[in-house]
C-alpha positions in Angstrom: -10.8 -50.2 4.2 -14.4 -48.8 4.4 -15.1 -45.2 3.9 -15.6 -43.3 7.1 -16.5 -39.9 5.5 -19.8 -39.9 7.4 -18.0 -39.9 10.7 -15.5 -37.3 9.5 -18.4 -35.0 8.4 -20.1 -35.6 11.8 -16.9 -34.7 13.7 -16.5 -31.5 11.7 -20.1 -30.6 12.2 -20.0 -31.2 15.9 -16.8 -29.2 16.1 -18.4 -26.3 14.2 -21.4 -26.4 16.5 -19.3 -26.4 19.7 -17.2 -23.5 18.5 -20.3 -21.6 17.5 -21.8 -22.0 20.9 -18.6 -21.0 22.6 -18.3 -17.9 20.4 -21.9 -16.9 21.4 -20.9 -17.4 25.0 -17.8 -15.2 24.7 -19.8 -12.4 22.9 -22.5 -12.5 25.7 -19.8 -12.4 28.4 -18.1 -9.5 26.7 -21.3 -7.5 26.7 -21.8 -8.3 30.4 -18.3 -7.1 31.2 -18.8 -3.9 29.2 -22.0 -3.1 31.1 -20.4 -3.9 34.4 -17.4 -1.7 33.5 -19.7 1.2 32.7 -21.6 0.8 36.0 -18.3 0.5 37.9 -17.0 3.7 36.2 -20.2 5.5 37.0 -20.0 4.3 40.7 -16.3 5.4 40.9 -17.1 8.8 39.5 -19.9 9.3 42.0 -17.7 8.1 44.8 -15.0 10.5 43.8 -17.5 13.4 43.8 -18.7 12.4 47.3 -15.2 12.2 48.7 -14.3 15.6 47.2 -17.3 17.1 48.8 -16.4 15.9 52.3 -14.1 18.0 54.4 -11.9 15.5 56.2 -8.3 15.5 57.2 -6.2 12.9 55.3 -5.1 9.9 57.3 -1.6 9.8 58.6 1.0 7.2 58.4 1.3 4.7 61.3 5.0 5.6 61.7 5.6 9.3 61.1 9.1 10.3 60.1 11.2 12.3 62.4 12.3 15.8 61.4 15.6 15.9 59.6 17.1 18.4 62.0 16.5 16.2 65.0 18.6 13.3 63.6 22.3 13.2 64.4 24.7 13.4 61.3 26.1 10.3 59.9 29.8 9.5 60.8 
């Protein structure tokens, strides 16, 4: 049986290369998400300030509840 150590070494090398590239991609993606999260938090904070500054009546439910006194008692 011939020695196939060259193929084994090439397979391990290729695997290490692929995992290294994937690791770099994950690190880059994590940084992008961190920056996006910071921007989203900044936008949400600004939006909350804008909403608090407005004087507007809160929206009402589509089906308001009746007053408890207007309902007949249960049997």
